[in-house]
Rosetta silent file (secondary structure, phi, psi, omega in degrees, C-alpha in Angstrom):
SEQUENCE: XXXXXXXXXXXXXXXXXXXXXXXXXXXXXXXXXXXXXXXXXXXXXXXXXXXXXXXXXXXXXXXXXXXXXXXXXXXXXXXXXXXXXXXXXXXXXXXXXXXXXXXXXXXXXXXXXXXXXXXXXXXXXXXXXXXXXXXXXXXXXXXXXXXXXXXXXXXXXXXXXXXXXXXXXXXXXXXXXXXXXXXXXXXXXXXXXXXXXXXXXXXXXXXXXXXXXXXXXXXXXXX
SCORE:     score description
SCORE:     0.000 S_00000001
   1 L     0.000  136.953  167.474   76.136   26.087   92.081 S_00000001
   2 E   -85.065  132.160  177.530   77.423   22.969   93.877 S_00000001
   3 L  -113.964  130.658  176.986   77.137   23.035   97.584 S_00000001
   4 L   -69.526  151.129 -178.830   79.437   21.111   99.836 S_00000001
   5 L   -67.571  145.277  169.871   77.731   19.023  102.578 S_00000001
   6 L   -54.509  131.775 -172.126   77.473   20.373  106.073 S_00000001
   7 L  -108.267  154.988  169.938   80.521   18.792  107.599 S_00000001
   8 L    68.985    5.899 -175.323   81.357   17.258  110.993 S_00000001
   9 H   -67.427  -50.701 -175.720   77.653   17.389  111.969 S_00000001
  10 H   -63.539  -45.729  177.605   76.994   13.765  112.680 S_00000001
  11 H   -56.229  -48.152  178.929   80.145   13.294  114.801 S_00000001
  12 H   -60.686  -50.180 -174.334   79.658   16.454  116.895 S_00000001
  13 H   -63.714  -46.051 -175.823   75.989   15.577  117.510 S_00000001
  14 H   -64.577  -35.093  179.966   76.567   12.048  118.419 S_00000001
  15 H   -68.801  -41.435 -179.396   79.346   12.994  120.804 S_00000001
  16 H   -76.545  -21.538  173.889   77.206   15.509  122.718 S_00000001
  17 H   -66.725  -35.188  176.627   74.271   13.056  122.790 S_00000001
  18 H   -67.073  -34.505  174.177   76.511   10.622  124.672 S_00000001
  19 L   102.262  161.430 -175.719   77.246   13.584  126.974 S_00000001
  20 L  -113.318  126.845  172.375   80.224   15.334  128.604 S_00000001
  21 L  -137.579  131.113  178.874   81.209   14.455  132.181 S_00000001
  22 L  -159.741 -165.762  177.838   84.095   15.584  134.216 S_00000001
  23 H   -67.766  128.485  179.315   84.758   17.354  137.632 S_00000001
  24 H    77.908  -12.609  175.495   82.107   20.028  137.915 S_00000001
  25 H    65.671   35.786  177.958   80.571   18.582  134.689 S_00000001
  26 L  -115.760  -13.350 -176.827   82.127   21.647  132.868 S_00000001
  27 L  -112.748  129.507 -175.469   84.891   20.028  130.919 S_00000001
  28 L   -72.098  137.510  171.267   84.172   17.780  127.798 S_00000001
  29 L  -103.151  127.340 -178.700   85.721   14.293  127.970 S_00000001
  30 L   -60.124  142.364  172.533   86.791   13.246  124.461 S_00000001
  31 L   -60.810  168.662  178.717   85.102   10.192  122.962 S_00000001
  32 H   -54.681  -44.143  178.293   87.009    7.056  122.573 S_00000001
  33 H   -57.160  -49.720 -177.815   87.739    7.947  118.907 S_00000001
  34 H   -65.376  -38.661  176.880   88.925   11.346  119.762 S_00000001
  35 H   -60.459  -49.292  178.763   91.156   10.055  122.535 S_00000001
  36 H   -63.865  -30.706 -178.212   92.799    7.547  120.116 S_00000001
  37 H   -81.931  -18.417 -170.354   93.313   10.253  117.533 S_00000001
  38 H   -68.310  -31.855 -175.584   94.927   12.840  119.886 S_00000001
  39 L   -59.449  -58.083 -178.143   98.318   11.036  120.007 S_00000001
  40 L   -82.958   11.493 -175.862   99.130   11.168  116.231 S_00000001
  41 H   -60.303  -40.768 -179.769   97.437   14.555  115.674 S_00000001
  42 H   -52.573  -51.261 -173.421  100.689   16.390  115.383 S_00000001
  43 H   -71.915  -34.652 -173.745  102.025   14.079  112.644 S_00000001
  44 H   -63.012  -48.209 -170.089   98.569   13.954  110.922 S_00000001
  45 H   -67.985  -33.309  178.985   98.471   17.837  110.864 S_00000001
  46 H   -62.512  -42.180  176.862  102.008   17.947  109.480 S_00000001
  47 H   -60.648  -48.616 -177.486  100.907   15.661  106.608 S_00000001
  48 H   -71.122  -27.591  172.282   97.940   17.744  105.797 S_00000001
  49 H   -61.343  -48.494  176.776  100.095   20.905  106.019 S_00000001
  50 H   -55.810  -42.287  178.396  102.326   19.317  103.395 S_00000001
  51 H   -65.455  -48.446 -174.714   99.187   18.569  101.265 S_00000001
  52 H   -63.493  -34.554  174.121   97.871   22.016  101.622 S_00000001
  53 H   -62.006  -45.180  177.854  101.339   23.362  100.377 S_00000001
  54 H   -67.214  -17.969  177.803  101.264   20.978   97.428 S_00000001
  55 L   -81.171  -16.822 -176.057   97.893   22.016   96.371 S_00000001
  56 L   -66.896  116.942 -179.282   98.716   25.613   95.676 S_00000001
  57 L  -133.353  112.585 -179.337   98.247   26.336   91.995 S_00000001
  58 L   -51.582  -22.148  179.105   98.218   29.920   90.706 S_00000001
  59 L   -89.459   -1.263  178.121   95.751   28.859   88.030 S_00000001
  60 L  -113.870   99.475 -177.580   93.243   27.505   90.599 S_00000001
  61 L   -59.805  -20.290 -178.065   91.489   30.221   92.579 S_00000001
  62 L   -69.973  -18.222 -175.289   90.290   27.544   95.029 S_00000001
  63 L  -110.299  -14.717  170.593   93.864   27.162   96.184 S_00000001
  64 E  -153.250  116.679 -179.356   94.989   30.743   95.928 S_00000001
  65 E  -147.044  144.241 -177.100   92.839   33.809   95.726 S_00000001
  66 L    44.647   41.971  177.647   93.269   37.483   96.708 S_00000001
  67 L    80.463   -5.630 -175.683   96.689   36.586   98.002 S_00000001
  68 E  -106.152  120.796  178.708   95.459   33.916  100.437 S_00000001
  69 E   -91.466  165.782  169.291   96.566   30.297   99.891 S_00000001
  70 H   -67.562  -23.312  178.167   94.982   27.162  101.159 S_00000001
  71 H   -78.276  -27.220  174.344   98.116   26.755  103.154 S_00000001
  72 H   -61.437  -45.018 -175.954   97.508   30.137  104.780 S_00000001
  73 H   -62.056  -48.633  178.053   93.993   28.999  105.724 S_00000001
  74 H   -58.608  -39.326  178.308   95.401   25.840  107.288 S_00000001
  75 H   -66.958  -36.896 -179.933   97.921   27.762  109.416 S_00000001
  76 H   -60.857  -33.953 -170.326   95.117   30.096  110.507 S_00000001
  77 L   -99.204    2.636 -176.923   92.905   27.361  111.634 S_00000001
  78 L   -60.214  -33.589 -179.190   95.638   25.379  113.391 S_00000001
  79 L  -140.404  145.905  177.857   94.598   26.799  116.706 S_00000001
  80 L  -131.690  126.347 -173.376   91.488   28.462  118.103 S_00000001
  81 L   -57.855  131.110  179.350   91.730   30.387  121.444 S_00000001
  82 L    77.810    2.251  174.561   90.226   28.500  124.435 S_00000001
  83 E  -116.835  150.723  168.974   89.785   25.249  122.380 S_00000001
  84 E   -98.095  135.701 -176.552   91.787   22.177  121.888 S_00000001
  85 E   -81.930  122.652  178.945   92.275   21.250  118.283 S_00000001
  86 E   -89.528  -40.681 -176.396   90.989   17.649  117.708 S_00000001
  87 E  -163.704  148.400  173.031   91.799   17.431  114.021 S_00000001
  88 E  -132.320  117.495 -171.862   92.690   19.696  111.104 S_00000001
  89 E  -131.868  158.791  176.589   92.186   18.243  107.643 S_00000001
  90 E  -116.086  126.878  169.962   92.465   19.179  103.952 S_00000001
  91 E  -104.839  111.630 -166.996   90.062   17.760  101.373 S_00000001
  92 L   -79.887  -11.956  174.249   91.959   17.927   98.053 S_00000001
  93 L   -65.283  -40.314 -176.720   88.603   17.217   96.153 S_00000001
  94 L  -124.003    6.280 -178.869   87.327   20.621   96.995 S_00000001
  95 L    48.771   53.157  175.800   90.400   22.231   98.344 S_00000001
  96 E  -114.605  162.264  173.219   88.904   22.973  101.659 S_00000001
  97 E  -119.244  136.941  178.892   90.318   23.195  105.188 S_00000001
  98 E  -135.275  127.941  170.367   88.428   22.071  108.182 S_00000001
  99 E  -103.938  142.401  173.157   89.372   22.434  111.946 S_00000001
 100 E  -125.649  134.683 -171.068   87.437   20.527  114.644 S_00000001
 101 E  -143.402  152.860  176.771   87.775   21.641  118.249 S_00000001
 102 E  -125.341  133.133 -177.024   86.590   20.991  121.802 S_00000001
 103 E   -66.345  141.229 -173.418   86.517   23.752  124.424 S_00000001
 104 L   -74.175  -17.991 -171.896   89.075   23.332  127.198 S_00000001
 105 L  -121.991  -40.123 -172.550   86.682   24.362  130.070 S_00000001
 106 L  -113.377  157.647 -165.098   83.107   24.151  129.077 S_00000001
 107 L   -88.195   83.525  174.423   81.214   21.266  127.268 S_00000001
 108 E  -145.072  152.188  176.383   80.856   22.715  123.708 S_00000001
 109 E  -128.774  163.820 -178.958   82.424   21.675  120.398 S_00000001
 110 E  -152.707  154.670  168.419   82.904   23.534  117.114 S_00000001
 111 E  -131.017  152.526  175.136   84.144   23.114  113.567 S_00000001
 112 E  -132.617  119.792 -178.014   85.405   25.776  111.164 S_00000001
 113 E  -120.324  144.383  178.416   85.561   24.996  107.443 S_00000001
 114 E  -125.851  123.366 -177.288   86.970   27.156  104.642 S_00000001
 115 E  -158.898  160.809  178.929   86.224   26.325  101.021 S_00000001
 116 L   -99.498  136.685  175.478   85.362   27.996   97.710 S_00000001
 117 E   -60.644  152.400  174.609   81.870   27.592   96.276 S_00000001
 118 E  -117.856  137.362  177.470   81.581   25.898   92.907 S_00000001
 119 E  -128.964  116.098 -174.053   79.467   26.708   89.837 S_00000001
 120 L    53.070   49.524  177.553   79.384   23.972   87.266 S_00000001
 121 L    59.799   12.772  176.804   82.440   22.389   89.007 S_00000001
 122 E  -101.767  148.170  171.565   84.366   25.679   88.510 S_00000001
 123 E   -64.241  143.814 -174.813   85.558   27.735   91.405 S_00000001
 124 E  -133.340   91.201  172.508   83.207   30.598   92.231 S_00000001
 125 L   -58.100  141.088  174.976   84.735   33.261   94.525 S_00000001
 126 L  -124.564  128.698 -172.625   82.289   35.089   96.814 S_00000001
 127 L   -88.314  -23.261 -171.625   83.160   38.405   98.130 S_00000001
 128 L  -150.574  142.433 -177.474   80.483   39.129  100.633 S_00000001
 129 L   -61.650  -16.922 -176.587   78.262   37.096  102.935 S_00000001
 130 L  -101.185    3.298  173.142   75.157   38.910  101.554 S_00000001
 131 L   -61.935  142.810 -176.412   75.739   37.998   97.964 S_00000001
 132 L   -46.433  -35.579 -175.265   72.741   36.245   96.364 S_00000001
 133 L   -65.993  -28.338  178.071   74.629   33.080   95.826 S_00000001
 134 H   -57.859  -29.153 -174.670   75.115   32.654   99.651 S_00000001
 135 H   -53.822  -40.641 -178.323   71.353   32.077   99.838 S_00000001
 136 H   -59.308  -41.881  171.492   71.966   28.501   98.757 S_00000001
 137 H   -62.992  -40.272  175.698   74.146   27.780  101.754 S_00000001
 138 H   -56.120  -45.575 -178.637   71.596   29.584  104.008 S_00000001
 139 H   -59.906  -35.959 -178.943   68.963   27.296  102.720 S_00000001
 140 H   -69.378  -39.574 -179.692   70.967   24.173  103.432 S_00000001
 141 H   -64.317  -45.021  178.407   71.472   25.425  107.065 S_00000001
 142 H   -58.930  -46.821 -177.081   67.711   26.145  107.422 S_00000001
 143 H   -64.485  -33.520 -179.884   66.933   22.720  106.086 S_00000001
 144 H   -65.631  -43.377 -175.879   69.264   20.939  108.415 S_00000001
 145 H   -66.186  -44.245  179.862   67.755   22.706  111.437 S_00000001
 146 H   -62.840  -34.354 -179.152   64.090   21.962  110.252 S_00000001
 147 H   -67.607  -15.680  173.621   65.221   18.257  109.812 S_00000001
 148 L   -96.075   16.564  175.965   65.852   18.248  113.511 S_00000001
 149 L    66.001   39.415  174.059   62.193   19.309  114.006 S_00000001
 150 L  -137.505  148.711  178.739   63.039   22.936  115.023 S_00000001
 151 L   -83.641  138.969  178.045   62.356   26.299  113.330 S_00000001
 152 E   -78.972  130.179  169.582   65.485   28.128  112.406 S_00000001
 153 E   -93.689  128.333 -176.570   66.230   31.549  114.098 S_00000001
 154 E  -110.794  139.209  173.589   68.313   33.799  111.901 S_00000001
 155 E  -152.090  162.328  178.020   70.510   36.639  113.038 S_00000001
 156 E  -108.263  134.796  173.682   73.445   38.683  111.794 S_00000001
 157 E  -117.027  130.658  170.335   76.617   38.893  113.998 S_00000001
 158 E  -107.045  125.543  171.094   79.339   41.493  113.524 S_00000001
 159 L  -106.152  170.261 -171.204   82.868   40.802  114.790 S_00000001
 160 L   -53.555  -31.613 -170.561   85.696   43.283  114.399 S_00000001
 161 L  -118.335  -13.883 -171.106   86.638   41.905  110.899 S_00000001
 162 L  -136.840  154.993  162.658   83.556   40.018  109.616 S_00000001
 163 E  -108.326  133.098 -175.082   79.920   39.976  109.148 S_00000001
 164 E  -120.546  149.170  167.498   78.276   36.652  109.856 S_00000001
 165 E  -115.117  127.921 -171.788   74.853   35.236  109.040 S_00000001
 166 E  -122.443  151.428  178.604   73.837   32.636  111.707 S_00000001
 167 E  -139.799  128.625 -177.667   70.981   30.121  112.021 S_00000001
 168 E  -127.330  150.607 -175.796   70.029   28.542  115.305 S_00000001
 169 E   -81.810  152.745 -173.725   67.314   26.183  116.393 S_00000001
 170 L   -97.461  144.542  166.878   64.244   27.705  118.264 S_00000001
 171 L    52.927   59.561  177.142   62.726   26.424  121.625 S_00000001
 172 L   -88.104  146.380  172.199   64.984   23.607  122.693 S_00000001
 173 L   -76.035  156.130 -179.421   64.582   21.273  125.571 S_00000001
 174 L   -49.055  -34.757 -178.621   67.262   21.137  128.144 S_00000001
 175 L   -96.188    4.334  177.932   68.799   17.856  126.964 S_00000001
 176 L   -86.623  159.904 -175.101   68.557   18.722  123.351 S_00000001
 177 E   -88.087  124.798  172.590   71.755   19.771  121.250 S_00000001
 178 E   -93.941  115.082 -173.202   71.792   23.423  120.406 S_00000001
 179 E  -122.018  101.628  178.235   73.449   23.473  116.994 S_00000001
 180 E  -100.445  160.420 -175.297   74.126   26.759  115.374 S_00000001
 181 E  -137.082  119.555 -178.036   75.524   27.248  111.821 S_00000001
 182 E  -125.104  155.439 -179.965   77.163   30.530  110.750 S_00000001
 183 E  -142.097  149.281  175.628   78.775   31.752  107.656 S_00000001
 184 E  -145.171 -178.558  171.636   80.986   34.618  106.483 S_00000001
 185 E  -128.477  145.948  174.269   83.361   35.057  103.501 S_00000001
 186 E  -144.845  123.707  177.674   87.177   35.510  103.334 S_00000001
 187 L    52.919   55.013  177.582   89.448   35.816  100.283 S_00000001
 188 L    72.995  -10.666 -174.515   86.708   34.502   98.037 S_00000001
 189 E   -96.265  149.919  164.481   86.002   31.421  100.380 S_00000001
 190 E   -78.550  133.208  169.548   82.966   30.546  102.362 S_00000001
 191 E  -108.843  116.266 -174.682   83.714   30.202  106.094 S_00000001
 192 E  -117.899  132.575  179.941   81.240   27.861  107.740 S_00000001
 193 E  -127.530  136.160  172.823   81.217   27.409  111.484 S_00000001
 194 E  -113.082  137.121 -178.485   79.216   24.908  113.534 S_00000001
 195 E  -132.262  125.059 -173.955   78.723   25.303  117.308 S_00000001
 196 E  -134.687  134.695  174.713   77.193   22.626  119.418 S_00000001
 197 E  -155.860  164.481  170.350   76.261   22.226  123.117 S_00000001
 198 E   -75.743  135.348  179.576   73.498   20.882  125.262 S_00000001
 199 H   -48.698  -39.187 -179.158   70.863   23.537  125.737 S_00000001
 200 H   -59.023  -17.272  177.638   71.004   23.108  129.547 S_00000001
 201 H   -96.028    8.169 -174.917   74.472   24.508  129.361 S_00000001
 202 H   -53.457  -41.947 -176.188   73.459   27.713  127.421 S_00000001
 203 H   -63.552  -36.005 -176.179   73.937   29.975  130.338 S_00000001
 204 H   -82.835  -29.730 -175.843   77.584   29.042  130.903 S_00000001
 205 H   -84.563  -38.048 -177.662   78.431   28.865  127.185 S_00000001
 206 L    83.699  174.693  176.904   76.798   32.011  125.999 S_00000001
 207 L   -58.383  165.279  171.413   75.794   33.155  122.486 S_00000001
 208 L   -64.688  -30.471 -179.412   77.476   32.019  119.378 S_00000001
 209 H   -44.547  -37.619  178.186   78.797   35.550  119.172 S_00000001
 210 H   -67.491  -39.547  174.681   81.596   34.560  121.639 S_00000001
 211 H   -60.808  -50.175  178.190   82.757   31.782  119.412 S_00000001
 212 H   -56.913  -38.286  172.974   82.780   33.996  116.351 S_00000001
 213 H   -55.884  -40.574 -177.178   84.911   36.565  118.105 S_00000001
 214 H   -73.326  -38.500  174.666   87.498   33.818  118.581 S_00000001
 215 H   -65.111  -39.014  173.584   87.230   32.701  115.040 S_00000001
 216 H   -54.974  -46.660 -178.658   87.603   36.282  113.862 S_00000001
 217 H   -58.377  -38.037  175.749   90.752   36.372  115.817 S_00000001
 218 H   -69.071  -34.094 -173.527   92.235   33.359  114.046 S_00000001
 219 H   -94.558  -10.903 -164.925   91.304   34.597  110.558 S_00000001
 220 H   -61.066  -38.899 -177.373   91.875   38.311  110.996 S_00000001
 221 H   -65.894   -9.679  177.609   95.505   38.306  109.704 S_00000001
 222 H   -93.242  -12.443 -177.667   94.238   36.909  106.365 S_00000001
 223 L   -64.654    0.000    0.000   91.674   39.711  105.942 S_00000001
């Protein structure tokens, strides 16, 4: 099985390493790149929506499966409650959709990606987050956290419509980035969520469960 790379990791981690400062130190300030991208975001999203529509092929399960199209996923990820959408992109090479978001009030960032796994370069729908094939994605998450010199802590989170498997770093210092990675499945696709914030803000941001409840709300109509 081919595994897509963990996406958006370097950009988010670098942005948090620079730090978020504002009145009350609670609202993230976009990096220069993010600020430059905000103006054309609407037109860029429109172009990606057109691309998502054009990619739909009834003979390709990675573009439409169980009645859910790549365009449906794009629309579902256009907004995330309490977050500002920084970018929403479509990768036609793997027929994935990825949203990148910054919280409006507290210094935390997230990404949500929807894609279909591949087996020998062929679409491989996965119906349940506990399928054995998901272990390859879990191992990638574990390996990423270990590469940051932390032991991964694993837990299962249940939201109203989904079961999630999550991986977070253990024993962080206040100025280190807390980077959790969570997975579930929807309409044959893997849903991969990244959640990042400085550990010293953990008390005001709360557990990853809060974010997953919001993602659940965005995806619930496609369940």
